SEBA-279751 format. One line per 8 residues: number of its first residue (from 1); their letters; for each residue x, z, y of C-alpha. Coordinates in pm, 1 decimal. Example, Ala and Ser with C-alpha at 12.3 -4.5 7.8 and 13.67 -1.06 7.14 Angstrom:
1) as) 1230.0:780.0:-450.0  1367.0:714.0:-106.0
This chain:
1) mrdlarlr) 9562.8:-1805.5:-3404.7  9316.5:-1661.8:-3142.2  9568.6:-1660.6:-2878.3  9660.0:-2020.9:-2957.8  9311.1:-2083.6:-2925.3  9259.5:-1897.5:-2607.7  9555.9:-2060.9:-2477.8  9432.4:-2427.3:-2561.8
9) teahrlrn) 9110.2:-2373.2:-2401.8  9264.7:-2237.7:-2071.9  9466.8:-2559.3:-2072.8  9165.3:-2772.3:-2117.8  8994.2:-2594.8:-1843.3  9304.9:-2598.5:-1591.5  9356.4:-2966.7:-1692.2  8987.4:-3061.3:-1579.9
17) qasiared) 9010.3:-2886.6:-1234.8  9081.3:-3070.6:-918.3  9338.8:-2876.0:-801.6  9506.0:-2619.2:-1008.0  9694.2:-2308.7:-854.0  10076.5:-2272.2:-923.0  10000.7:-1941.5:-1027.7  9721.1:-2016.2:-1309.9
25) sqtliera) 9993.4:-2262.4:-1453.2  10278.0:-2051.3:-1417.8  10073.6:-1779.3:-1602.4  9938.1:-2014.8:-1866.9  10286.3:-2159.4:-1961.8  10414.2:-1785.6:-1967.6  10161.2:-1715.6:-2210.8  10234.8:-2011.9:-2407.6
33) levtdvir) 10570.8:-1923.9:-2458.3  10482.9:-1577.1:-2555.3  10250.0:-1679.4:-2830.4  10515.7:-1983.2:-2933.3  10732.3:-1699.5:-2987.7  10521.8:-1504.8:-3213.7  10450.6:-1793.1:-3397.3  10791.1:-1916.7:-3441.3
41) traaelqq) 10876.5:-1570.2:-3541.7  10594.8:-1536.5:-3824.3  10684.7:-1871.6:-3936.1  11025.4:-1726.9:-4026.4  10892.7:-1434.7:-4173.4  10667.0:-1662.8:-4407.6  10968.2:-1902.1:-4476.8  11170.5:-1592.5:-4583.8
49) qcsqleae) 10877.6:-1487.3:-4811.0  10826.2:-1820.2:-4966.7  11189.5:-1819.6:-5033.4  11192.7:-1484.8:-5217.4  10884.5:-1584.1:-5413.3  11035.4:-1903.9:-5532.1  11349.4:-1723.6:-5651.0  11130.6:-1425.9:-5832.9
57) ladcrsrt) 10941.5:-1770.2:-6008.2  11250.7:-1924.4:-6110.2  11390.9:-1595.3:-6243.9  11047.4:-1558.0:-6418.3  11073.1:-1915.0:-6589.5  11410.6:-1849.6:-6695.7  11311.8:-1518.4:-6893.4  10989.1:-1707.0:-7034.6
65) qgllavlp) 11213.0:-1999.4:-7147.1  11466.3:-1745.0:-7314.9  11194.3:-1562.3:-7517.8  11061.0:-1877.3:-7612.7  11373.8:-2003.4:-7753.3  11453.2:-1684.2:-7981.1  11069.7:-1693.1:-8084.1  11046.6:-1765.1:-8488.7
73) vaavttds) 10690.8:-1868.9:-8456.7  10559.0:-2198.9:-8269.9  10491.4:-2128.3:-7908.3  10370.8:-2373.0:-7620.9  10330.9:-2335.1:-7265.5  10049.9:-2549.1:-7086.1  9954.5:-2585.1:-6767.1  9576.4:-2544.9:-6618.7
81) sglvidan) 9462.2:-2862.5:-6767.2  9624.7:-2846.2:-7105.5  9931.4:-3043.7:-7068.2  10193.6:-2913.5:-7252.9  10501.3:-2815.1:-7029.6  10733.1:-2667.0:-7260.8  10784.0:-2606.6:-7657.4  11006.1:-2389.4:-7875.3
89) apaagll) 11182.8:-2541.8:-8142.0  10921.9:-2450.5:-8428.6  10646.5:-2605.5:-8221.8  10826.3:-2879.2:-8136.7  10825.8:-2941.9:-8534.2  10482.6:-2907.1:-8516.5  10393.5:-3162.2:-8214.8
């Protein structure tokens, strides 16, 4: 992100100059393309991590629901505000 901020600052500086040297603009373009490639690669990596974490979360939820279903005692799952998300059969009889 620092590289991106530097590129932005340099682009603003060049834009405000009366005459921009072709070499300066070419260098800025090359650096911008390099930073863009790095950002795209990292975004792809993060997307892959998110997909993997979503799959792990779905698997965890499935296992939790399976355990709740076979418990002989009442059990409920709530969110952070206390809203009931899931309840097994014994708990449903109490709710």
